[in-house]
C-alpha positions in Angstrom: 20.8 -9.9 38.2 17.8 -8.1 36.6 15.2 -6.8 39.0 11.8 -8.3 38.2 8.8 -6.3 39.4 5.1 -6.6 39.0 4.4 -3.3 37.3 1.3 -2.8 35.1 1.9 -2.9 31.4 1.7 0.6 29.9 1.5 1.9 26.3 4.5 3.7 24.9 2.7 7.0 24.9 2.5 6.7 28.7 6.2 6.4 29.4 7.9 9.5 30.8 11.2 10.3 32.6 9.9 10.5 36.1 10.6 6.9 36.9 12.6 3.9 35.6 10.3 1.0 36.5 8.1 1.0 33.4 6.9 -2.2 31.8 5.9 -2.2 28.2 4.8 -4.9 25.6 6.5 -4.2 22.3 7.3 -5.6 18.9 10.8 -5.1 17.5 10.5 -3.5 14.1 14.2 -2.9 13.3 17.6 -3.1 14.9 21.1 -2.0 14.1 24.6 -1.4 15.6 25.3 2.3 16.0 29.1 2.7 15.8 30.7 5.4 17.8 34.2 6.8 18.6 33.0 8.3 21.9 34.0 6.8 25.2 30.7 5.0 25.6 31.5 2.9 22.5 29.0 1.3 20.1 25.4 0.9 21.0 22.7 -1.6 20.0 19.6 0.3 18.8 16.0 -0.7 18.1 12.8 0.7 16.8 10.0 -0.7 18.9 6.2 -0.4 18.6 3.3 -1.2 20.9 0.0 -2.8 19.8 -1.5 0.7 19.2 1.2 1.4 16.6 3.1 4.0 18.6 6.9 3.7 17.9 9.9 4.6 20.1 13.6 4.5 19.7 15.4 2.3 22.2 19.2 2.2 22.8 21.5 -0.1 24.7 25.2 0.6 25.4 27.7 -2.2 24.9 28.0 -2.9 28.7 24.4 -4.1 28.7 24.2 -6.0 25.3 23.4 -9.2 27.2 20.2 -7.6 28.4 18.7 -7.3 24.9 19.9 -10.5 23.3 16.2 -11.7 23.3 15.1 -8.7 21.3 14.7 -10.2 17.8 13.1 -8.3 14.9 9.5 -9.4 14.4 9.0 -10.7 17.9 6.8 -9.4 20.7 8.5 -9.0 24.1 8.0 -7.4 27.5 10.7 -4.9 28.5 10.7 -3.9 32.2 12.9 -1.3 34.1 14.5 1.2 31.7 15.2 4.8 31.7 13.3 7.4 29.7 15.1 10.5 28.3 14.3 13.2 25.8 14.7 12.2 22.1 17.2 14.5 20.5 19.4 14.5 17.5 19.4 15.7 13.9 17.7 12.6 12.6 15.1 10.9 14.8 13.7 7.5 13.7 10.3 8.1 15.5 8.2 11.1 16.4 8.1 10.0 20.1 9.3 12.9 22.3 11.3 10.4 24.5 13.5 7.4 23.9 14.2 4.3 26.0 17.6 3.4 27.4 18.4 -0.1 28.6 20.0 -0.2 32.0 21.6 -2.8 34.3 18.2 -3.4 35.8 16.4 -4.0 32.5 14.7 -7.3 31.9 13.3 -8.7 28.6 10.8 -11.6 28.7 8.6 -13.3 26.2 5.1 -12.2 25.2 2.2 -14.3 23.9 0.9 -11.4 21.7 0.9 -12.2 18.0 0.2 -9.3 15.8 1.9 -9.4 12.4 1.4 -5.7 11.6 4.7 -4.0 10.7 3.1 -0.6 11.7 4.1 1.0 8.4 3.4 4.7 8.1 3.9 5.7 4.5 4.6 9.3 3.7 3.4 10.7 0.3 6.1 11.9 -1.9 4.2 15.1 -2.5 4.3 15.9 1.3 8.1 15.5 1.2 8.7 17.6 -1.9 6.5 20.5 -0.8 8.6 21.1 2.4 5.7 20.6 4.8 7.6 17.9 6.9 10.1 18.4 9.6 13.3 16.9 8.1 14.7 15.8 11.5 12.2 13.0 11.6 12.9 9.9 9.4 10.0 8.7 7.2 8.7 5.6 5.5 8.5 5.9 1.7 7.7 3.6 -1.2 8.0 4.1 -4.9 9.0 2.5 -8.1 12.7 2.9 -8.9 13.3 4.5 -12.3 16.3 6.3 -13.9 18.7 4.1 -12.1 22.2 5.4 -12.5 25.7 3.8 -12.3 27.2 2.6 -9.0 29.8 5.2 -8.0 32.5 5.0 -5.4 33.1 8.4 -3.7 35.2 9.7 -0.9 33.3 10.5 2.3 35.2 11.5 5.4 38.4 9.9 4.0 36.7 6.6 3.3 35.4 5.1 0.1 31.6 4.8 -0.1 29.4 3.2 -2.7 26.6 5.4 -4.0 23.7 4.9 -6.4 21.4 7.7 -7.7 17.8 6.9 -8.9 14.3 8.4 -8.9 11.3 7.1 -7.0 7.9 7.6 -8.5 4.5 6.8 -6.8 1.0 6.0 -8.0 0.2 9.7 -8.3 3.0 10.2 -10.8 5.1 12.2 -8.3 8.8 11.9 -8.6 11.6 12.4 -6.1 15.3 11.9 -6.3 16.8 9.2 -4.2 20.5 8.6 -3.2 21.3 5.2 -1.7 24.6 4.4 0.1 26.5 1.2 0.9 24.5 -2.0 1.0 21.3 -0.2 0.1 22.8 0.8 -3.3 24.1 -2.7 -3.9 20.6 -4.1 -3.0 18.8 -2.1 -5.7 21.6 -2.6 -8.3 21.4 -6.4 -7.7 17.7 -6.4 -8.4 18.2 -4.3 -11.5 20.8 -6.7 -12.8 18.6 -9.7 -12.1 16.3 -8.4 -14.9 13.6 -6.7 -12.8 14.5 -3.3 -14.3 11.6 -0.9 -14.0 9.6 -3.3 -11.9 11.7 -2.5 -8.8 9.5 -1.3 -6.0 11.5 0.1 -3.1 10.1 0.3 0.5 12.6 2.4 2.4 11.8 2.7 6.1 13.3 5.3 8.4 14.6 7.3 5.5 16.2 10.7 5.7 14.8 13.8 3.9 17.8 15.7 2.5 18.4 18.7 0.3 21.2 18.5 -2.3 21.9 21.3 -4.7 18.6 22.9 -3.8 16.6 19.7 -4.6 14.7 17.7 -2.0 15.7 14.0 -2.1 15.4 10.8 0.0 18.4 8.9 1.3 19.1 6.1 3.7 20.2 7.3 7.2 23.1 4.9 7.4 22.1 1.7 9.2 19.1 3.3 10.9 17.2 2.7 7.6 15.9 -0.5 6.2 14.8 -1.5 2.7 12.7 -4.1 1.1 12.6 -4.7 -2.7 9.2 -5.5 -4.1 7.5 -5.9 -0.8 4.1 -7.5 -0.2 1.6 -7.0 2.6 -0.2 -4.2 4.4 -0.5 -0.9 2.5 2.2 -1.9 0.1 0.7 -3.9 -2.8 -1.3 -0.8 -3.8 1.8 0.7 -5.2 2.6 -2.2 -7.5 -0.7 -1.5 -9.4 0.8 1.4 -11.3 2.6 -1.1 -13.6 -0.5 -3.1 -14.4 -2.3 -0.8 -16.7 -0.9 -0.1 -20.2 -3.7 1.8 -21.8 -6.6 4.0 -20.9 -9.6 4.9 -23.1 -13.2 5.9 -23.1 -15.9 3.6 -24.4 -19.6 4.5 -24.9 -21.7 1.4 -24.5 -25.0 0.1 -23.3 -25.5 -2.3 -20.4 -27.3 -5.4 -21.8 -27.0 -7.8 -18.8 -25.6 -8.2 -15.3 -22.9 -11.0 -15.1 -24.3 -13.2 -12.3 -21.4 -15.6 -12.4 -20.0 -13.1 -9.9 -21.4 -11.8 -6.6 -22.4 -8.1 -6.8 -20.7 -7.3 -3.5 -17.9 -8.4 -1.1 -17.1 -7.7 2.5 -14.0 -5.6 3.2 -12.0 -5.1 6.4 -12.7 -1.7 7.9 -9.3 -1.5 9.6 -7.2 -1.8 6.5 -9.3 0.3 4.1 -11.8 -2.3 3.0 -9.6 -5.0 1.5 -11.4 -8.2 0.8 -11.8 -10.7 3.7 -12.6 -14.4 3.9 -15.7 -15.5 5.9 -14.6 -18.0 8.7 -17.8 -17.8 10.7 -18.7 -21.1 12.4 -22.3 -21.6 11.5 -22.8 -24.3 14.2 -21.9 -22.1 17.1 -24.7 -20.5 19.1 -25.1 -17.6 19.3 -23.8 -17.0 15.8 -20.9 -14.5 15.7 -19.7 -13.4 12.3 -15.9 -13.5 11.9 -13.7 -13.0 8.9 -10.0 -13.5 8.1 -8.1 -10.5 6.8 -4.9 -11.4 5.0 -3.7 -7.8 5.1 -4.2 -7.5 8.8 -3.2 -11.1 9.2 -5.8 -11.7 11.9 -9.4 -12.4 12.4 -11.7 -9.4 12.2 -15.3 -8.6 13.1 -15.6 -5.1 11.6 -16.3 -5.3 7.9 -18.3 -3.2 5.4 -20.0 -4.4 2.1 -18.4 -3.0 -1.1 -19.7 -3.1 -4.6 -18.0 -5.4 -7.1 -20.3 -5.2 -10.0 -19.8 -7.1 -13.3 -21.6 -5.8 -16.3 -22.0 -6.9 -19.9 -21.9 -4.0 -22.3 -22.1 -3.6 -26.0 -22.1 -1.0 -28.8 -22.7 -1.4 -32.6 -19.2 -3.0 -33.0 -19.2 -5.7 -30.3 -19.5 -6.5 -26.7 -17.3 -7.1 -23.6 -17.3 -7.4 -19.8 -16.4 -4.7 -17.3 -16.1 -4.6 -13.6 -17.0 -1.6 -11.3 -15.6 -1.5 -7.8 -17.2 0.4 -5.0 -16.0 4.0 -5.6 -17.2 3.8 -9.2 -20.3 1.6 -8.8 -22.0 3.5 -6.0 -22.7 6.7 -7.9 -23.8 4.7 -10.9 -26.2 2.6 -8.9 -27.3 5.6 -6.8 -27.1 3.9 -3.4 -24.4 2.3 -1.3 -24.0 -1.5 -1.0 -24.4 -1.0 2.8 -27.9 0.5 2.3 -28.9 -2.3 -0.1 -27.9 -5.0 2.4 -29.6 -3.2 5.3 -27.2 -4.6 7.9 -27.0 -8.1 6.6 -23.6 -9.8 7.0 -24.5 -12.8 4.8 -22.7 -13.9 1.7 -24.5 -14.1 -1.7 -26.5 -17.2 -1.9 -28.3 -16.6 -5.2 -26.4 -14.4 -7.6 -29.5 -14.1 -9.7 -31.4 -12.4 -6.9 -30.3 -8.8 -7.6 -31.6 -5.5 -6.1 -34.0 -3.6 -8.4 -31.6 -0.6 -8.6 -28.9 -2.9 -10.1 -31.2 -4.6 -12.7 -32.4 -1.1 -13.6 -29.0 -0.5 -15.1 -29.9 -2.8 -18.0 -30.6 -0.8 -21.1 -28.8 2.3 -19.9 -26.0 3.8 -21.9 -22.8 5.2 -20.2 -19.4 6.4 -21.1 -16.9 4.2 -19.2 -13.2 5.0 -18.5 -11.6 1.7 -19.4 -8.2 0.5 -18.1 -6.5 -2.0 -20.4 -4.4 -4.2 -18.1 -1.4 -6.4 -18.9 -3.6 -9.3 -18.1 -6.0 -8.3 -20.9 -3.1 -8.0 -23.4 -0.7 -10.7 -22.4 -3.1 -13.4 -21.1 -6.4 -12.7 -22.8 -8.3 -11.7 -19.6 -11.8 -10.7 -20.8 -12.9 -8.5 -17.9 -11.8 -4.8 -18.0 -11.5 -2.6 -14.9 -13.3 0.7 -14.9 -11.8 4.0 -13.6 -14.8 6.3 -14.3 -18.3 6.4 -15.6 -20.3 9.1 -17.3 -23.8 9.8 -18.4 -24.4 11.5 -21.7 -23.3 15.0 -20.6 -21.7 14.8 -17.1 -19.4 12.8 -14.9 -21.3 10.6 -12.5 -18.5 8.6 -11.1 -14.7 8.9 -11.2 -11.9 7.2 -9.2 -10.7 9.4 -6.4 -7.0 9.5 -7.3 -7.1 9.7 -11.1 -6.8 13.2 -12.5 -6.1 12.2 -16.1 -9.7 11.6 -17.2 -11.0 14.8 -18.8 -13.9 16.7 -17.2 -15.9 17.2 -20.3 -16.6 14.3 -22.7 -19.6 15.8 -24.5 -17.6 17.8 -27.0 -16.9 14.8 -29.3 -13.4 16.1 -30.1 -11.8 12.7 -29.8 -11.0 10.0 -32.3 -12.6 6.5 -32.4 -10.5 3.4 -32.5 -11.3 -0.3 -32.5 -9.4 -2.4 -30.1 -8.4 -6.0 -30.9 -5.8 -8.3 -29.4 -3.5 -7.6 -32.3 -3.7 -3.9 -31.8 -2.6 -4.0 -28.2 0.2 -6.6 -28.3 2.8 -3.9 -28.9 1.4 -1.7 -26.1 2.8 -3.5 -23.1 5.8 -1.2 -22.9 3.7 1.9 -22.6 4.3 3.4 -19.1 1.2 4.1 -17.1 1.4 6.1 -13.9 -2.2 6.0 -12.8 -4.1 3.1 -11.2 -7.8 2.4 -11.4 -9.9 2.9 -8.3 -8.9 3.9 -4.8 -6.4 2.0 -2.7 -9.1 0.0 -1.0 -10.3 -1.4 -4.4 -6.9 -2.3 -5.9 -6.4 -5.1 -3.5 -9.3 -7.3 -4.7 -7.8 -10.7 -5.5 -9.6 -11.2 -8.8 -9.9 -7.9 -10.6 -9.9 -9.9 -13.8 -9.6 -13.5 -14.7 -6.3 -14.7 -16.1 -7.5 -18.2 -16.7 -9.4 -17.4 -19.9 -7.5 -17.1 -23.1 -10.1 -15.4 -25.2 -9.2 -12.7 -27.7 -10.6 -9.2 -27.2 -13.9 -8.6 -28.7 -14.3 -5.6 -31.0 -15.6 -2.5 -29.2 -15.6 1.2 -30.2 -13.3 3.2 -28.0 -12.6 6.9 -27.7 -9.0 7.8 -26.9 -8.4 10.1 -23.9 -7.2 13.5 -24.9 -3.5 14.0 -24.6 -2.6 10.3 -24.4 
């Protein structure tokens, strides 16, 4: 019979080997059976996280499997009475210096806590490739699968194993080799055969950093790893944006109006990098407390920050069109932050015609805009173009943080002029684009451009970016 005590609940960072009567509240992120030929036999292993996001490896020998039958992936539980030992091994699924071991006195009970966060910690591909990471720790990575090879059957330790080679590429156009084994290889190959081809986004959790023939690569660490194809949710959808843009160009045009069909700002969740939130404040409650719903955090939040989402109507001598500037681009153009303009107000826009003077002052000014032509613009006739940079006559005044393809000097005039129409861009949808517009916090806005309008592109003079 399990021993039930009344210990205080502690965070995972607090647990240490000096006692076995700890009590923690955790979420099960992943579980697997660890096969072994040693006398102890197989073990049931888990990756657990507390509400602060700290993760720990937990293991349970076969003799005590009945103790952990309540530990289901995605659920919050209390675990009480377990031993704590140093975390060792060549490949460690968490960076915690200790691991938990279930004993005959361990007890698992239900928790009322409901936090949908998967506590994803994505590692940039560049950090893996430059050798700055300790390869004994497993990592979370995400990237688009390209150069997918043939499924091979190879001999490993006297047994046949299925293997698939491919390349992962991220939104910064970094590439790294990836070798998948067993069911992981079959999972990617099945998605490829289903017709998804180059639109396969792989989220590989608890992956192993390996060196093969002098090249750094990523591989699954047997069953310790987990993989999701084309995932959605926290910190993941940013990576799908790389396939949305099929052309980039520079347009010199004059702002002739502000599009007041749209609000000039939105509120973003501070916790998840300013993704758009929905106001769920109850106006009839006194005192009034502002509350928003964040779909990325999947919970109610109170800490938000205003972000620009500025829709401009621009024209040159050949035509006119609509563009949208998100916060990282709009703030340097306007010259002041949205937070300063709102002066602490948490109210939504009531009258879109009531604009701050610094915004209406943009009318009549001429800029060079770095325009992203998206698949929605080409395939569905969306008439709003996203902007990745803005320049005055002779210097850059705004540029998206993670885009290095836009040239630093646009005053030389050494570029050709083209006219963009819907017919000209229909054949461009296969052009690969490795950069996204705006920072990760901006790319999550749910209505970057309207796909409900089927209008053709209006003529506008464009300057092609050098080297593209």
